[in-house]
C-alpha positions as a Markdown table, in Angstrom:
| # | Residue | x | y | z |
|---|---|---|---|---|
| 1 | Met | -39.9 | 34.6 | -77.3 |
| 2 | Gln | -41.5 | 31.2 | -77.4 |
| 3 | His | -38.4 | 29.8 | -79.0 |
| 4 | His | -36.4 | 30.9 | -75.9 |
| 5 | Lys | -39.1 | 29.6 | -73.5 |
| 6 | Leu | -40.1 | 33.1 | -72.2 |
| 7 | Arg | -43.6 | 32.1 | -71.2 |
| 8 | Gly | -45.9 | 34.9 | -70.0 |
| 9 | Trp | -43.7 | 37.5 | -71.6 |
| 10 | Ala | -45.1 | 40.0 | -74.1 |
| 11 | Phe | -43.7 | 42.3 | -76.8 |
| 12 | Ala | -44.5 | 46.0 | -77.5 |
| 13 | Tyr | -43.3 | 49.0 | -79.4 |
| 14 | Asn | -42.5 | 52.3 | -77.7 |
| 15 | Arg | -41.8 | 55.9 | -78.9 |
| 16 | Arg | -38.4 | 56.3 | -77.2 |
| 17 | Lys | -35.9 | 58.2 | -79.2 |
| 18 | Arg | -32.7 | 57.4 | -77.3 |
| 19 | Cys | -33.3 | 53.8 | -76.2 |
| 20 | Leu | -33.3 | 51.0 | -78.8 |
| 21 | Gly | -34.9 | 48.3 | -76.7 |
| 22 | Leu | -36.0 | 47.6 | -73.2 |
| 23 | Cys | -36.5 | 44.6 | -71.0 |
| 24 | Arg | -39.1 | 45.2 | -68.2 |
| 25 | His | -38.7 | 42.3 | -65.8 |
| 26 | Asp | -41.4 | 43.4 | -63.5 |
| 27 | Glu | -44.0 | 43.5 | -66.3 |
| 28 | Lys | -42.5 | 40.6 | -68.3 |
| 29 | Leu | -42.3 | 42.9 | -71.3 |
| 30 | Ile | -39.8 | 43.4 | -74.1 |
| 31 | Glu | -40.1 | 46.7 | -76.0 |
| 32 | Leu | -38.4 | 48.2 | -79.1 |
| 33 | Ser | -38.4 | 51.8 | -80.2 |
| 34 | Ile | -40.5 | 52.3 | -83.4 |
| 35 | Phe | -38.0 | 55.0 | -84.4 |
| 36 | Tyr | -35.2 | 52.4 | -84.2 |
| 37 | Val | -37.1 | 49.7 | -86.1 |
| 38 | Ala | -38.0 | 52.1 | -88.9 |
| 39 | Ala | -34.5 | 53.5 | -89.4 |
| 40 | Asn | -32.3 | 50.3 | -89.1 |
| 41 | Asp | -31.8 | 47.1 | -91.0 |
| 42 | Glu | -33.4 | 43.8 | -90.2 |
| 43 | Asp | -30.2 | 42.2 | -88.8 |
| 44 | Ser | -29.7 | 45.0 | -86.3 |
| 45 | Val | -33.3 | 44.9 | -85.1 |
| 46 | Arg | -33.1 | 41.1 | -84.8 |
| 47 | Asp | -29.9 | 41.4 | -82.7 |
| 48 | Thr | -31.5 | 44.0 | -80.5 |
| 49 | Ile | -34.5 | 41.7 | -79.9 |
| 50 | Leu | -32.0 | 38.9 | -78.9 |
| 51 | His | -30.1 | 41.4 | -76.7 |
| 52 | Glu | -33.4 | 42.0 | -74.8 |
| 53 | Val | -34.3 | 38.3 | -74.7 |
| 54 | Ala | -30.9 | 37.7 | -73.1 |
| 55 | His | -31.7 | 40.3 | -70.5 |
| 56 | Ala | -35.0 | 38.5 | -69.8 |
| 57 | Leu | -33.2 | 35.1 | -69.5 |
| 58 | Ala | -30.3 | 36.4 | -67.4 |
| 59 | Gly | -32.6 | 38.0 | -64.8 |
| 60 | Pro | -33.1 | 41.5 | -63.5 |
| 61 | Thr | -29.8 | 41.8 | -61.7 |
| 62 | Ala | -27.5 | 40.7 | -64.5 |
| 63 | Gly | -27.2 | 44.0 | -66.3 |
| 64 | His | -24.6 | 43.8 | -69.0 |
| 65 | Gly | -22.4 | 41.6 | -66.9 |
| 66 | Pro | -20.9 | 38.1 | -67.4 |
| 67 | Arg | -24.2 | 36.2 | -66.9 |
| 68 | Trp | -25.9 | 38.4 | -69.5 |
| 69 | Lys | -23.0 | 38.0 | -71.9 |
| 70 | Ala | -23.1 | 34.2 | -71.6 |
| 71 | Lys | -26.8 | 34.2 | -72.4 |
| 72 | Cys | -26.1 | 36.4 | -75.5 |
| 73 | Val | -23.5 | 34.0 | -76.8 |
| 74 | Gln | -25.8 | 31.1 | -76.1 |
| 75 | Ile | -28.7 | 32.5 | -78.1 |
| 76 | Gly | -26.7 | 34.1 | -80.9 |
| 77 | Ala | -26.7 | 37.8 | -80.0 |
| 78 | Lys | -23.7 | 40.1 | -79.8 |
| 79 | Pro | -22.6 | 40.4 | -76.2 |
| 80 | Glu | -22.3 | 44.2 | -76.3 |
| 81 | Arg | -24.3 | 47.4 | -76.1 |
| 82 | Leu | -25.6 | 48.3 | -79.5 |
| 83 | Asp | -26.6 | 52.0 | -79.2 |
| 84 | Arg | -23.4 | 53.4 | -80.8 |
| 85 | Glu | -24.1 | 51.7 | -84.1 |
| 86 | Ala | -27.8 | 52.5 | -84.4 |
| 87 | Thr | -29.5 | 55.2 | -86.4 |
| 88 | Met | -31.9 | 57.2 | -84.2 |
| 89 | Pro | -33.6 | 60.5 | -84.7 |
| 90 | Ser | -31.6 | 63.5 | -83.7 |
| 91 | Gly | -33.1 | 66.1 | -81.4 |
| 92 | Arg | -34.1 | 69.6 | -82.5 |
| 93 | Trp | -31.9 | 71.2 | -79.9 |
| 94 | Lys | -28.3 | 71.2 | -81.2 |
| 95 | Ala | -24.9 | 72.2 | -79.9 |
| 96 | Thr | -21.3 | 71.9 | -81.2 |
| 97 | Cys | -18.4 | 71.6 | -78.8 |
| 98 | Pro | -16.0 | 74.5 | -79.4 |
| 99 | Gly | -13.1 | 72.3 | -78.5 |
| 100 | Cys | -13.5 | 69.1 | -80.6 |
| 101 | Cys | -16.4 | 70.2 | -82.8 |
| 102 | Lys | -18.5 | 67.1 | -81.8 |
| 103 | Gln | -22.2 | 67.6 | -82.5 |
| 104 | Tyr | -24.7 | 67.1 | -79.7 |
| 105 | Thr | -28.5 | 67.0 | -79.9 |
| 106 | Arg | -31.3 | 66.9 | -77.3 |
| 107 | His | -35.0 | 66.1 | -77.8 |
| 108 | Arg | -36.1 | 68.2 | -74.9 |
| 109 | Lys | -35.4 | 71.9 | -74.2 |
| 110 | Pro | -32.2 | 72.1 | -72.1 |
| 111 | Met | -32.7 | 73.4 | -68.6 |
| 112 | Arg | -32.1 | 77.0 | -67.9 |
| 113 | Asn | -29.0 | 77.9 | -65.8 |
| 114 | Arg | -27.6 | 74.5 | -66.3 |
| 115 | Arg | -24.1 | 74.0 | -67.7 |
| 116 | Tyr | -23.7 | 71.4 | -70.4 |
| 117 | Ile | -20.1 | 70.2 | -71.0 |
| 118 | Cys | -18.5 | 67.9 | -73.6 |
| 119 | Arg | -17.1 | 64.9 | -71.8 |
| 120 | Ala | -14.0 | 64.7 | -74.0 |
| 121 | Cys | -13.0 | 68.4 | -73.7 |
| 122 | Gly | -14.1 | 69.2 | -70.1 |
| 123 | Pro | -15.3 | 72.5 | -68.6 |
| 124 | Asp | -12.3 | 74.5 | -69.9 |
| 125 | Thr | -12.9 | 74.2 | -73.6 |
| 126 | Gly | -16.1 | 72.1 | -73.9 |
| 127 | Val | -19.0 | 74.3 | -72.7 |
| 128 | Leu | -22.0 | 73.6 | -74.9 |
| 129 | Ser | -24.7 | 76.1 | -75.9 |
| 130 | Phe | -27.9 | 74.5 | -77.2 |
| 131 | Leu | -30.0 | 76.3 | -79.9 |
| 132 | Val | -33.1 | 75.2 | -81.9 |
């Protein structure tokens, strides 16, 4: 962070299981998931850190828009979301879509009387039933 002149910013680990990294502008804090760091290679983790540094440099309103993408390119990060490539722990609650057979997991118990649906298959063929 010193290399990118982020003075007053700190780094921490968190225990999130679905979020690789996080930039908290209000607290001037960049966080990485310990589960993500433990399960992925050094290059991926480094790129995630740079991804979050780009968020810090671009500002709280930049999101994943053009200003953030330009900062990514400037500091050497991939200007894209990284969660699809990452290895993260799967939840203990599991469901398989009856339409496309895609596997879904949840870390918390699914809510009662709530309908969960596969986005690809829709409500006609993609109703999910989560089991432990």
